[in-house]
Backbone bond lengths (Angstrom), bond angles and torsions (degrees), N, CA, C in turn:
res aa  C-N    CA-C-N  psi(-1)  N-CA   C-N-CA  omega(-1)  CA-C   N-CA-C  phi
1 M - - - 1.460 - - 1.521 109.42 -
2 K 1.291 115.46 156.81 1.480 121.39 178.18 1.540 108.53 -92.64
3 P 1.344 117.83 115.49 1.455 118.89 -179.72 1.547 112.46 -68.11
4 A 1.306 115.71 132.42 1.463 121.23 174.91 1.520 110.51 -94.61
5 L 1.289 116.87 116.86 1.475 121.07 -173.94 1.499 112.32 -58.39
6 S 1.359 116.99 -34.05 1.459 120.20 178.73 1.540 110.91 -60.64
7 V 1.344 115.65 -41.69 1.463 119.16 179.71 1.510 110.95 -73.41
8 V 1.293 116.41 -33.67 1.502 119.88 175.68 1.522 110.75 -60.04
9 F 1.372 116.58 -45.47 1.481 118.68 176.35 1.504 112.96 -70.36
10 L 1.320 117.28 -37.84 1.464 122.77 179.01 1.524 110.74 -55.25
11 T 1.306 117.53 -53.95 1.441 121.57 -173.14 1.537 112.66 -72.18
12 T 1.345 116.89 -35.39 1.453 117.29 179.82 1.510 114.04 -76.44
13 L 1.320 116.34 -36.76 1.480 119.63 179.74 1.511 110.93 -69.81
14 I 1.337 116.29 -46.43 1.459 118.69 -179.75 1.516 109.52 -65.85
15 G 1.323 117.70 -39.51 1.481 120.56 177.50 1.484 113.13 -58.42
16 A 1.365 117.12 -41.75 1.477 119.60 176.93 1.498 110.77 -64.46
17 G 1.322 118.42 -40.07 1.460 121.52 178.33 1.530 111.65 -63.21
18 Q 1.326 116.30 -44.24 1.471 119.46 176.80 1.542 110.87 -59.63
19 G 1.322 115.26 -48.13 1.462 120.14 -178.38 1.504 112.92 -62.52
20 L 1.340 118.23 -38.67 1.459 121.44 177.21 1.494 111.04 -64.03
21 F 1.306 118.01 -44.58 1.480 119.07 177.26 1.515 111.74 -60.80
22 L 1.357 117.17 -44.39 1.453 120.70 179.95 1.538 110.65 -61.71
23 A 1.329 118.00 -35.69 1.438 120.72 177.74 1.526 112.01 -66.59
24 L 1.326 115.62 -42.00 1.468 118.78 178.60 1.492 111.96 -64.49
25 F 1.329 115.90 -43.46 1.487 117.61 -179.11 1.537 111.79 -72.53
26 T 1.312 116.62 -28.21 1.456 118.00 174.21 1.494 111.75 -62.25
27 Q 1.372 115.86 -43.94 1.475 119.63 177.00 1.519 110.45 -63.59
28 Q 1.322 119.56 -40.97 1.458 121.91 -179.12 1.547 109.32 -66.80
29 S 1.331 118.06 -35.03 1.476 121.65 -178.60 1.553 109.72 -69.06
30 Y 1.338 115.47 -39.97 1.458 118.16 175.92 1.566 110.87 -64.56
31 A 1.314 115.13 -39.85 1.462 119.73 179.12 1.505 111.29 -66.95
32 L 1.317 117.64 -31.50 1.482 121.26 178.99 1.531 110.13 -58.76
33 F 1.325 117.06 -37.36 1.438 120.50 -179.26 1.539 112.44 -97.63
34 D 1.340 114.40 17.12 1.471 122.50 177.40 1.538 112.76 60.90
35 L 1.307 115.15 30.10 1.499 118.76 176.00 1.526 109.84 -90.88
36 L 1.337 117.45 -14.73 1.449 122.76 176.03 1.518 107.43 -140.03
37 P 1.330 117.21 159.29 1.481 119.75 175.27 1.527 111.34 -65.03
38 H 1.340 115.74 140.10 1.449 120.81 175.19 1.539 109.14 -68.74
39 Q 1.337 115.78 137.57 1.457 121.66 179.31 1.531 110.14 -99.27
40 Q 1.308 113.89 160.37 1.460 117.18 175.54 1.508 109.83 -65.83
41 A 1.348 115.63 150.52 1.475 119.07 -177.87 1.508 112.37 -59.01
42 S 1.314 118.45 -29.95 1.468 121.59 -178.88 1.544 110.14 -65.75
43 F 1.321 117.97 -28.76 1.480 119.76 177.96 1.515 110.63 -59.85
44 Y 1.355 115.68 -47.02 1.455 119.96 -179.75 1.538 110.50 -74.81
45 G 1.322 117.75 -36.23 1.454 122.13 -176.43 1.513 112.59 -64.10
46 W 1.355 114.96 -54.75 1.479 117.67 -178.59 1.516 111.49 -69.92
47 G 1.321 116.85 -32.46 1.451 120.08 177.53 1.515 112.54 -63.58
48 S 1.334 115.36 -41.58 1.480 119.15 179.62 1.529 111.36 -72.97
49 L 1.354 117.49 -30.10 1.448 117.48 172.32 1.536 113.12 -66.68
50 L 1.339 115.59 -33.25 1.470 119.52 173.46 1.513 109.33 -63.50
51 A 1.346 116.59 -44.15 1.451 117.96 177.77 1.515 111.62 -62.12
52 L 1.341 116.48 -36.45 1.477 119.74 178.94 1.509 109.49 -65.45
53 L 1.355 117.68 -37.62 1.438 121.97 179.07 1.559 110.46 -62.06
54 F 1.282 117.26 -38.72 1.476 120.31 177.81 1.524 110.33 -66.06
55 T 1.325 117.32 -42.13 1.466 118.22 -179.09 1.510 112.48 -69.00
56 I 1.339 116.10 -35.83 1.467 120.61 174.40 1.525 110.58 -62.52
57 S 1.323 116.41 -44.45 1.454 120.00 178.95 1.529 111.05 -60.52
58 G 1.338 116.30 -40.21 1.487 118.84 176.92 1.522 111.28 -65.48
59 L 1.325 116.24 -37.89 1.483 119.31 -179.56 1.522 109.13 -65.64
60 V 1.336 116.54 -41.72 1.469 119.29 177.93 1.521 111.37 -61.38
61 A 1.350 116.18 -41.65 1.463 119.18 178.24 1.498 111.48 -60.76
62 S 1.342 119.37 -32.38 1.471 121.48 -176.89 1.511 111.64 -66.61
63 F 1.349 118.03 -26.37 1.467 120.04 -176.97 1.547 110.92 -69.07
64 F 1.321 116.37 -21.81 1.483 119.08 177.95 1.532 111.88 -75.01
65 H 1.368 115.34 -7.72 1.459 119.04 179.39 1.528 111.70 -98.32
66 L 1.318 115.96 0.13 1.479 120.61 -175.41 1.519 110.39 -98.77
67 G 1.310 116.66 134.90 1.452 120.22 175.37 1.532 110.96 -72.84
68 R 1.332 115.77 -37.49 1.476 121.49 -179.22 1.535 107.31 -130.84
69 P 1.358 118.34 82.56 1.455 121.48 -175.81 1.526 113.65 -56.63
70 E 1.356 117.40 -29.53 1.467 119.40 -178.51 1.525 111.78 -66.67
71 R 1.330 117.07 -14.71 1.454 120.21 179.25 1.503 112.23 -103.71
72 A 1.300 116.28 14.31 1.482 120.65 -176.23 1.539 111.81 -59.07
73 W 1.305 117.55 -32.47 1.460 121.41 -176.80 1.544 110.15 -60.81
74 R 1.330 117.42 -27.34 1.461 120.70 -177.25 1.513 111.57 -67.56
75 A 1.348 116.90 -17.33 1.472 120.16 -179.61 1.506 112.50 -60.03
76 A 1.332 117.22 -23.85 1.460 120.43 -178.62 1.506 114.81 -83.03
77 A 1.351 116.78 -2.45 1.468 119.70 -172.96 1.533 112.74 -72.32
78 Q 1.294 118.32 -24.30 1.480 120.84 -176.12 1.516 113.73 -102.65
79 W 1.323 116.15 37.41 1.450 120.47 -173.48 1.536 113.10 -62.38
80 R 1.319 118.87 -21.96 1.436 121.09 -178.65 1.507 112.58 -70.42
81 T 1.306 118.09 -28.60 1.472 122.17 -174.15 1.535 113.76 -123.68
82 S 1.289 117.46 -16.74 1.481 120.41 -170.11 1.514 110.83 -109.99
83 W 1.341 117.84 126.35 1.473 121.18 173.33 1.528 111.87 -68.93
84 L 1.320 115.56 -30.11 1.452 118.70 175.86 1.516 112.04 -64.15
85 S 1.317 117.39 -41.88 1.445 120.61 175.87 1.502 112.69 -64.10
86 R 1.338 116.07 -37.92 1.477 118.94 177.07 1.513 110.98 -66.36
87 E 1.356 118.04 -38.11 1.439 121.28 176.87 1.546 108.87 -61.73
88 V 1.336 117.54 -43.05 1.435 122.52 -178.53 1.535 111.19 -60.24
89 I 1.339 117.44 -31.64 1.444 122.73 179.75 1.532 110.76 -81.94
90 V 1.326 117.74 -42.74 1.467 121.88 -174.47 1.516 111.82 -72.37
91 L 1.351 117.34 -35.95 1.472 119.49 -177.02 1.505 112.07 -60.19
92 P 1.346 122.18 -52.14 1.480 118.44 -179.71 1.520 110.76 -67.07
93 A 1.348 118.83 -29.77 1.460 119.07 177.04 1.530 110.34 -64.63
94 F 1.339 117.81 -42.97 1.445 121.58 176.21 1.529 110.57 -62.42
95 M 1.315 117.92 -42.85 1.476 121.36 -178.94 1.530 108.49 -63.99
96 G 1.348 117.37 -38.64 1.448 119.11 -179.84 1.523 111.72 -65.38
97 I 1.316 118.68 -41.85 1.451 122.39 178.17 1.534 109.93 -66.41
98 L 1.326 115.76 -39.19 1.449 122.08 177.55 1.540 110.80 -57.98
99 F 1.314 115.48 -43.94 1.460 121.64 178.80 1.554 109.99 -65.34
100 L 1.314 116.36 -45.28 1.476 118.86 -179.83 1.522 111.79 -65.18
101 Y 1.348 115.81 -36.94 1.461 120.55 176.53 1.543 110.94 -60.92
102 A 1.324 115.25 -43.82 1.461 120.14 178.13 1.530 111.39 -66.96
103 A 1.349 116.18 -44.80 1.466 120.71 -177.52 1.519 111.51 -64.76
104 A 1.353 116.30 -37.82 1.496 118.29 -179.70 1.530 109.87 -64.52
105 H 1.323 116.94 -40.19 1.480 119.91 179.93 1.519 111.14 -69.37
106 L 1.329 116.01 -50.44 1.462 118.89 -175.02 1.518 112.02 -73.52
107 G 1.335 117.35 -27.77 1.482 119.76 178.46 1.484 113.58 -88.07
108 G 1.329 118.45 -3.28 1.462 121.17 178.41 1.528 113.78 72.11
109 F 1.342 115.98 16.47 1.454 119.03 179.31 1.547 108.69 -97.79
110 D 1.334 114.78 95.58 1.474 120.42 -175.72 1.536 110.44 -143.38
111 P 1.332 117.01 61.93 1.450 119.35 -177.97 1.534 112.29 -70.90
112 V 1.336 114.90 158.03 1.465 119.81 175.91 1.522 107.71 -77.02
113 L 1.325 116.17 126.60 1.480 121.18 -178.18 1.520 110.87 -97.63
114 V 1.336 116.41 -38.58 1.458 121.54 -175.86 1.530 108.83 -143.22
115 V 1.315 114.21 140.23 1.496 119.66 171.47 1.510 108.03 -111.81
116 L 1.317 115.95 115.17 1.483 120.19 -179.66 1.506 112.15 -70.80
117 P 1.326 116.84 157.27 1.503 119.12 178.46 1.518 113.08 -52.70
118 S 1.337 117.30 -28.78 1.443 119.73 178.02 1.497 115.41 -74.55
119 G 1.363 115.13 -6.01 1.459 121.28 -177.68 1.524 112.59 92.40
120 L 1.321 117.90 3.01 1.450 120.43 179.09 1.517 111.55 -76.25
121 N 1.321 117.00 129.21 1.453 121.21 179.67 1.545 110.32 -88.90
122 I 1.323 114.86 128.69 1.463 120.55 175.47 1.525 108.24 -103.92
123 H 1.315 114.12 108.17 1.476 121.38 -178.16 1.515 111.16 -81.73
124 A 1.361 114.78 171.14 1.468 119.35 179.71 1.507 112.88 -63.42
125 T 1.350 117.00 -37.43 1.475 119.16 -179.50 1.517 111.46 -66.20
126 I 1.334 118.38 -32.23 1.458 121.45 176.20 1.526 110.38 -65.43
127 A 1.341 115.74 -44.43 1.461 119.46 177.13 1.533 111.99 -61.35
128 L 1.352 116.20 -42.25 1.459 120.59 178.72 1.538 109.90 -66.91
129 G 1.344 116.10 -35.46 1.451 119.95 179.31 1.523 112.20 -66.88
130 I 1.341 116.27 -39.95 1.459 119.61 177.55 1.530 110.57 -64.69
131 L 1.328 116.60 -44.42 1.441 120.16 177.66 1.515 111.85 -63.52
132 G 1.328 116.56 -42.36 1.449 120.26 177.17 1.558 112.58 -62.89
133 T 1.325 116.09 -37.09 1.473 119.53 177.12 1.514 111.27 -63.94
134 L 1.314 117.12 -43.93 1.468 121.31 177.75 1.554 109.84 -60.78
135 L 1.329 117.25 -42.95 1.439 120.90 -179.35 1.511 111.26 -69.84
136 A 1.331 118.17 -34.55 1.467 121.08 179.46 1.538 109.98 -64.58
137 F 1.371 117.31 -43.87 1.444 118.47 178.58 1.521 110.92 -72.09
138 A 1.335 118.54 -34.30 1.451 119.79 174.94 1.530 110.70 -63.23
139 L 1.302 118.45 -36.67 1.458 121.73 178.12 1.534 110.79 -68.07
140 F 1.351 118.09 -42.36 1.471 121.25 173.04 1.524 110.88 -56.07
141 L 1.346 115.23 -43.86 1.454 120.04 -177.56 1.527 110.62 -63.77
142 C 1.329 116.22 -47.62 1.447 120.41 -179.11 1.514 111.73 -61.24
143 T 1.318 116.35 -45.98 1.465 119.89 -179.54 1.524 110.91 -63.44
144 G 1.285 117.98 -46.74 1.462 119.78 179.85 1.507 112.66 -65.80
145 M 1.342 117.96 -36.38 1.467 120.91 -177.47 1.530 112.63 -73.13
146 I 1.317 117.34 -20.36 1.451 120.22 173.52 1.519 111.21 -53.74
147 Y 1.343 114.58 -36.87 1.447 121.83 -178.32 1.541 111.87 -98.33
148 A 1.307 116.96 -38.42 1.472 121.02 -177.35 1.531 112.19 -66.87
149 C 1.332 118.47 -24.81 1.449 120.68 -177.09 1.538 112.90 -79.22
150 L 1.326 117.64 -8.35 1.480 120.63 -176.78 1.519 109.35 -83.17
151 R 1.314 116.86 100.40 1.469 121.10 -175.44 1.540 112.25 -66.32
152 F 1.333 115.97 -30.66 1.484 116.98 -174.72 1.545 112.84 -78.89
153 L 1.366 116.41 -8.26 1.473 119.39 174.24 1.556 106.04 -108.59
154 Q 1.323 115.06 96.01 1.441 120.55 -171.03 1.518 111.64 -64.70
155 E 1.319 117.90 -31.28 1.448 120.38 -177.76 1.548 111.91 -65.68
156 W 1.328 116.75 -26.43 1.486 121.82 179.38 1.509 112.65 -95.95
157 H 1.322 118.29 -27.59 1.428 121.26 -169.35 1.535 110.91 -80.00
158 T 1.311 115.14 74.69 1.443 123.33 -178.29 1.530 109.38 -160.59
159 P 1.349 117.12 147.17 1.488 118.91 176.86 1.528 112.42 -60.53
160 L 1.320 117.04 -22.17 1.475 120.37 178.44 1.532 112.32 -57.48
161 T 1.342 116.35 -31.29 1.467 121.61 179.70 1.539 109.34 -59.36
162 V 1.322 116.98 -51.43 1.481 120.07 -179.17 1.535 110.30 -64.04
163 V 1.319 117.45 -43.24 1.448 119.71 -178.69 1.479 111.53 -64.32
164 N 1.333 117.97 -37.06 1.474 121.21 177.74 1.525 110.32 -63.37
165 F 1.330 118.59 -41.79 1.448 120.34 178.87 1.511 110.82 -61.44
166 I 1.320 116.63 -42.44 1.455 120.53 179.48 1.523 113.27 -63.71
167 L 1.344 115.11 -48.36 1.460 120.04 -173.31 1.560 111.09 -73.64
168 L 1.319 116.96 -39.08 1.465 119.76 179.13 1.533 111.83 -67.96
169 G 1.361 114.78 -40.63 1.455 118.34 174.24 1.497 112.60 -64.69
170 G 1.350 116.22 -40.49 1.444 119.88 178.61 1.501 112.33 -67.06
171 S 1.333 117.34 -38.64 1.465 121.07 177.73 1.523 111.43 -60.33
172 S 1.323 117.28 -51.13 1.478 120.26 -177.88 1.530 109.97 -65.94
173 G 1.347 118.08 -37.78 1.450 118.46 178.59 1.478 114.52 -68.22
174 F 1.344 118.46 -38.99 1.477 119.99 178.82 1.530 111.55 -72.00
175 I 1.330 118.26 -32.01 1.470 120.38 175.41 1.505 108.80 -66.61
176 L 1.333 117.40 -42.52 1.454 121.61 176.66 1.541 109.73 -62.07
177 A 1.324 117.24 -40.95 1.459 120.84 177.67 1.529 111.28 -63.20
178 T 1.328 117.14 -37.28 1.469 120.88 176.88 1.488 111.12 -62.89
179 L 1.329 116.78 -42.36 1.493 122.32 176.53 1.515 109.72 -63.43
180 Y 1.298 116.73 -43.08 1.489 122.40 -179.94 1.530 109.26 -62.84
181 A 1.331 115.76 -41.56 1.482 119.00 -179.69 1.526 110.68 -68.10
182 A 1.328 117.64 -36.22 1.467 120.38 178.16 1.516 111.96 -62.05
183 L 1.334 115.78 -27.59 1.476 120.09 -179.49 1.530 110.89 -84.14
184 F 1.351 118.00 -38.89 1.449 119.90 -169.21 1.543 115.01 -122.26
185 S 1.288 119.27 -11.90 1.439 122.72 176.72 1.540 111.00 -154.65
186 P 1.327 118.80 72.46 1.479 121.62 -172.34 1.508 114.61 -56.19
187 T 1.361 118.20 -23.28 1.444 118.44 -178.39 1.543 112.12 -68.09
188 Q 1.318 117.19 -16.89 1.492 121.05 -177.05 1.501 111.65 -95.06
189 V 1.339 119.55 -1.50 1.456 121.45 -178.25 1.510 110.82 -61.14
190 G 1.318 118.21 -43.78 1.482 120.04 -179.97 1.522 113.11 -61.01
191 F 1.316 116.86 -43.68 1.440 120.57 -179.71 1.534 112.51 -65.97
192 L 1.312 116.50 -50.78 1.458 120.60 -178.30 1.548 110.69 -70.02
193 G 1.335 116.25 -37.31 1.431 119.33 177.61 1.522 113.04 -67.02
194 G 1.332 115.68 -34.04 1.451 118.54 176.54 1.514 112.58 -65.11
195 W 1.345 115.68 -44.60 1.452 120.79 177.93 1.550 109.51 -64.67
196 A 1.354 116.57 -40.02 1.464 119.53 178.84 1.524 111.55 -60.58
197 S 1.325 116.21 -39.98 1.451 121.36 177.74 1.528 111.36 -64.00
198 I 1.326 116.89 -47.66 1.479 121.05 179.10 1.526 110.78 -58.94
199 I 1.314 117.77 -49.33 1.480 121.58 -179.13 1.508 110.59 -62.79
200 T 1.329 117.37 -40.73 1.465 119.35 179.81 1.507 113.18 -65.83
201 V 1.311 117.25 -37.15 1.505 122.20 175.57 1.521 108.92 -63.97
202 L 1.332 116.92 -45.78 1.462 120.81 178.13 1.518 111.03 -61.01
203 A 1.352 116.01 -41.78 1.452 121.14 178.29 1.526 110.59 -61.70
204 L 1.323 117.27 -41.48 1.492 121.88 176.78 1.533 111.19 -59.37
205 L 1.330 116.36 -45.07 1.450 120.13 -178.05 1.534 112.26 -64.82
206 V 1.351 115.38 -43.26 1.470 119.69 -177.47 1.536 109.93 -72.91
207 R 1.322 117.15 -40.03 1.479 118.71 177.57 1.477 111.65 -66.07
208 S 1.319 118.44 -37.96 1.463 121.81 176.10 1.523 111.14 -63.42
209 A 1.348 116.00 -38.27 1.465 120.35 177.42 1.525 110.61 -62.98
210 S 1.314 116.49 -41.37 1.460 119.03 179.22 1.537 112.85 -68.43
211 L 1.334 116.97 -35.31 1.444 120.81 175.93 1.541 110.54 -65.44
212 W 1.322 114.58 -44.37 1.479 120.38 177.95 1.516 111.47 -61.87
213 R 1.345 116.35 -43.81 1.467 119.95 178.03 1.535 111.72 -61.68
214 N 1.316 115.96 -49.81 1.469 121.19 -174.07 1.528 111.89 -66.44
215 A 1.324 116.51 -31.52 1.466 118.85 179.00 1.517 112.74 -67.51
216 R 1.347 116.13 -17.92 1.479 119.67 -176.34 1.540 111.85 -108.52
217 L 1.327 116.51 9.35 1.464 119.77 178.10 1.529 110.01 -74.69
218 R 1.279 115.97 145.53 1.467 121.32 174.41 1.544 107.06 -119.74
219 P 1.358 116.26 138.63 1.466 119.35 -178.42 1.520 111.30 -60.83
220 K 1.306 117.51 139.13 1.453 121.34 176.85 1.542 111.67 -79.46
221 S 1.331 115.20 -19.96 1.442 121.50 -179.90 1.550 109.57 -108.28
222 T 1.301 115.14 162.81 1.480 121.24 177.05 1.526 109.27 -131.94
223 M 1.319 116.63 174.99 1.457 118.64 174.97 1.520 110.96 -60.52
224 Q 1.317 116.45 -35.61 1.475 120.48 179.33 1.527 110.99 -61.65
225 T 1.327 115.52 -48.80 1.504 117.14 -178.41 1.500 110.76 -74.11
226 A 1.340 118.50 -25.98 1.481 119.46 178.83 1.536 113.56 -65.10
227 I 1.350 116.07 -33.38 1.460 118.08 -177.11 1.507 112.12 -118.07
228 G 1.342 117.59 2.36 1.455 120.94 174.92 1.505 115.30 75.44
229 I 1.334 117.93 26.69 1.462 121.83 179.76 1.552 108.35 -120.18
230 K 1.315 117.26 132.07 1.457 119.44 -173.03 1.552 114.45 -96.00
231 H 1.319 116.92 7.89 1.457 118.98 177.76 1.546 112.43 -57.76
232 P 1.321 118.87 136.47 1.476 119.08 -175.77 1.516 115.12 -65.19
233 R 1.335 118.60 -21.61 1.461 121.10 -176.19 1.503 109.91 -130.94
234 I 1.337 117.00 111.95 1.476 121.01 179.34 1.517 107.75 -126.20
235 V 1.312 116.81 130.45 1.453 122.79 178.34 1.515 108.78 -126.35
236 Q 1.296 118.30 125.19 1.459 121.79 179.08 1.504 108.66 -90.23
237 K 1.332 115.94 123.82 1.459 122.88 -179.28 1.533 113.26 -93.78
238 A 1.326 115.27 -31.01 1.481 118.65 -178.57 1.522 107.85 -150.52
239 Q 1.306 113.86 158.75 1.492 119.32 179.08 1.510 112.76 -71.40
240 G 1.327 115.03 -26.91 1.481 117.97 -176.39 1.512 112.42 103.74
241 A 1.314 117.11 7.32 1.456 120.85 177.73 1.515 109.05 -143.52
242 M 1.316 118.14 154.38 1.468 120.60 179.82 1.526 111.54 -65.70
243 G 1.313 116.12 -39.03 1.451 118.85 -176.34 1.513 111.16 -121.41
244 G 1.299 117.24 -155.64 1.466 122.52 178.53 1.528 110.22 -78.74
245 S 1.314 115.11 -179.31 1.433 122.12 177.51 1.525 107.70 -146.16
246 F 1.323 115.28 173.62 1.471 119.76 179.40 1.519 109.66 -59.65
247 N 1.317 115.62 -40.11 1.480 120.17 -178.97 1.499 112.22 -61.93
248 T 1.329 117.89 -46.29 1.464 119.80 -177.88 1.497 112.34 -74.02
249 R 1.335 118.10 -24.52 1.461 119.49 178.26 1.521 112.30 -79.79
250 E 1.333 116.17 -36.21 1.452 120.57 -173.07 1.530 114.40 -93.15
251 F 1.329 119.30 -18.30 1.444 120.68 -175.11 1.523 112.22 -120.32
252 F 1.324 118.60 4.27 1.456 122.65 171.02 1.520 108.62 -117.36
253 H 1.331 118.33 132.16 1.464 118.26 175.73 1.512 112.27 -81.05
254 G 1.333 118.46 -18.77 1.446 121.29 171.44 1.525 114.74 78.21
255 K 1.288 118.55 12.08 1.481 122.41 179.91 1.535 110.60 -106.16
256 S 1.315 113.60 156.22 1.508 118.04 179.05 1.489 110.93 -75.74
257 E 1.327 115.68 161.86 1.451 120.45 177.06 1.520 112.91 -61.44
258 S 1.339 115.35 -36.77 1.495 118.08 177.90 1.530 112.47 -64.53
259 F 1.335 115.28 -36.45 1.505 119.80 176.66 1.503 109.95 -64.40
260 V 1.332 118.14 -46.33 1.463 121.05 179.33 1.504 111.70 -62.76
261 S 1.342 117.51 -36.94 1.465 120.25 179.34 1.551 110.18 -68.59
262 R 1.309 117.25 -35.77 1.475 120.22 175.73 1.509 111.72 -65.88
263 I 1.315 116.85 -38.45 1.469 121.40 176.05 1.528 109.96 -60.91
264 K 1.309 116.43 -43.56 1.500 119.43 179.24 1.499 111.13 -61.83
265 A 1.357 117.37 -46.34 1.464 120.11 179.80 1.551 110.22 -63.31
266 F 1.333 115.86 -37.53 1.469 119.29 -179.67 1.544 110.99 -61.77
267 F 1.358 117.09 -49.12 1.421 118.25 -175.46 1.525 112.95 -69.99
268 L 1.328 116.71 -32.47 1.478 119.34 177.60 1.537 110.67 -64.33
269 I 1.310 117.74 -35.01 1.422 121.53 -179.06 1.520 110.56 -76.15
270 F 1.353 115.50 -48.02 1.479 119.20 -171.43 1.544 112.71 -85.81
271 V 1.293 120.35 -25.64 1.471 120.18 177.33 1.533 109.52 -79.16
272 F 1.300 117.08 -35.58 1.481 120.33 -170.27 1.532 113.71 -113.52
273 A 1.327 117.30 -60.25 1.460 121.00 -170.17 1.518 111.64 -64.97
274 V 1.335 118.28 -49.59 1.481 120.02 -175.68 1.497 112.41 -65.34
275 P 1.371 122.46 -50.20 1.449 119.87 178.32 1.539 114.11 -62.69
276 L 1.337 116.78 -36.29 1.450 118.92 -179.48 1.550 112.51 -65.75
277 L 1.317 117.14 -37.84 1.444 121.83 176.79 1.542 109.78 -66.34
278 I 1.307 116.59 -45.14 1.471 119.85 179.28 1.508 111.28 -64.76
279 L 1.337 117.38 -43.75 1.480 119.66 179.20 1.547 111.19 -63.16
280 A 1.329 116.35 -37.73 1.461 118.37 176.90 1.503 111.65 -61.77
281 F 1.293 117.71 -39.27 1.472 121.91 178.17 1.504 112.17 -67.26
282 N 1.357 116.22 -34.06 1.485 120.36 -173.53 1.508 113.20 -82.31
283 F 1.314 118.68 -3.26 1.453 118.40 174.54 1.514 111.95 -61.51
284 S 1.308 117.07 -33.23 1.446 121.23 -177.58 1.508 112.77 -110.08
285 N 1.306 117.93 -12.99 1.477 121.15 -175.27 1.494 109.58 -147.23
286 A 1.332 118.10 86.35 1.464 122.66 -177.59 1.505 110.28 -65.73
287 S 1.314 118.31 118.14 1.437 124.89 -180.00 1.527 109.31 -123.19
288 V 1.350 115.17 116.69 1.464 118.99 179.63 1.518 110.24 -63.04
289 A 1.344 117.17 -40.31 1.475 118.60 -179.95 1.511 112.15 -61.67
290 L 1.322 118.25 -45.26 1.428 121.00 -177.62 1.558 110.56 -67.65
291 L 1.327 115.28 -37.68 1.476 117.94 178.77 1.546 109.86 -67.83
292 C 1.306 118.34 -33.06 1.451 120.88 170.99 1.503 112.49 -59.73
293 V 1.356 114.73 -43.40 1.465 118.80 177.81 1.520 109.84 -63.31
294 A 1.354 116.42 -42.49 1.470 120.37 179.73 1.513 111.67 -58.49
295 F 1.307 117.66 -47.31 1.472 119.97 -176.22 1.534 110.43 -69.57
296 F 1.324 118.92 -49.39 1.446 119.96 -175.51 1.542 112.38 -71.09
297 A 1.333 116.22 -33.08 1.444 117.96 175.69 1.508 110.70 -68.36
298 Q 1.349 116.88 -40.17 1.462 119.08 177.10 1.510 110.96 -65.47
299 Y 1.336 117.69 -39.57 1.438 119.67 -178.27 1.533 111.78 -64.97
300 A 1.352 115.69 -37.43 1.467 119.96 174.49 1.503 108.55 -62.77
301 G 1.320 117.08 -41.77 1.463 120.88 176.55 1.521 112.99 -63.09
302 L 1.329 116.78 -37.96 1.465 120.02 179.33 1.535 111.23 -67.23
303 L 1.315 117.37 -34.57 1.458 118.92 174.93 1.505 110.19 -61.83
304 A 1.338 116.87 -42.20 1.459 121.89 177.20 1.542 110.43 -65.96
305 E 1.347 116.58 -41.46 1.448 119.25 -178.54 1.504 111.47 -64.93
306 R 1.319 116.70 -38.89 1.478 119.32 179.62 1.521 110.83 -71.71
307 W 1.345 116.63 -36.21 1.473 120.15 173.74 1.547 109.38 -60.10
308 Y 1.307 117.49 -45.21 1.480 121.45 -179.16 1.499 109.15 -66.63
309 F 1.323 119.08 -37.16 1.455 122.69 179.04 1.552 110.63 -54.89
310 F 1.317 115.35 -46.71 1.457 119.85 178.45 1.527 112.90 -72.01
311 A 1.313 117.22 -43.47 1.455 122.08 -177.83 1.538 110.35 -65.58
312 E 1.297 117.62 -31.87 1.457 121.87 -176.55 1.538 112.81 -67.18
313 A 1.315 116.80 -28.28 1.478 120.62 -177.30 1.514 109.57 -71.98
314 K 1.334 114.70 129.45 1.465 120.73 -178.45 1.518 108.99 -105.13
315 H 1.344 115.65 105.92 1.427 120.01 179.00 1.512 111.32 -69.13
316 P 1.319 120.15 134.63 1.471 122.72 -178.72 1.530 112.01 -56.80
317 Q 1.303 120.17 -32.77 1.469 119.10 -179.34 1.513 113.07 -62.53
318 N 1.352 117.59 -18.08 1.451 119.18 179.79 1.545 110.63 -68.31
319 L 1.319 118.83 -19.01 1.454 121.08 175.95 1.536 110.51 -62.22
320 Y 1.306 114.30 -31.48 1.497 118.18 179.73 1.508 110.86 -80.79
321 Y 1.358 115.44 -44.77 1.477 118.73 -178.81 1.511 110.13 -93.22
322 Q 1.324 117.47 64.18 1.439 120.29 -179.60 1.523 112.04 -82.95
323 G 1.308 117.92 -26.61 1.436 119.33 -179.70 1.515 109.22 -122.04
324 K 1.323 115.43 143.90 1.471 122.47 178.80 1.512 109.77 -125.28
325 S 1.309 117.67 126.71 1.443 121.86 -177.71 1.538 109.04 -86.85
């Protein structure tokens, strides 16, 4: 498949925003049960606004993928059958809760909503955080299922696709949260960095499993079934047109196998190896500069990983357009 850069930026930016919010609410949840020190409301407020900024940036990137942006609202019409429509509905809902979560913290509006039998007070920001967490995971599910539901693309049609979206978004978000904590609450670097390391290791295991699986896939179709001819030996000499076509532009990435292999090596190093090494060092010595390197190096790797994700998928129509004149 041909990777669309707008979708590459959309999924990586929104994933980082979702992961950052989940990291902030994880810290607040631990603090609710006195397992971690309570942070000032501004820590959660400004952090969630940063997460909102990432999601808005991803949303802006998505408009470059639309032929008629003014009709984008119609994408929500098929929510009963389309995962894309569901994503279009869940994304603004998540952004709205993210804004309310930030506004409640920064505006000091955090009344007690429920008192549990144990005497634990459930404040408004906790309720918003729970709702935001559910929407964040729903958004991960919708985004992943847009690709995982496509049976004819074997590389995507697996539960590993959804899990990869969750773990890679969580990894980038928790690393960003670790950097954010190093700037505004250094005592939380160890906690957030520890979770970032765990999620990144899990992401490495699951992404490696998907690479291993996809490398062993065999096409269900052949040249014979693609063109309806049963001859045992078929060789395509020309595409059948003087130049390119919509099919060859949209379903071929146009890069060599060696280029694709280099992209895979690049993202394995920068998404996993580099941030894990930096996080291991920062357990005992929190460095804002190194954590900046960890986040931006990983984000560059995530762009490459998402490009590879799209390029790796082999559309069945490519069996027909094997040669281009």
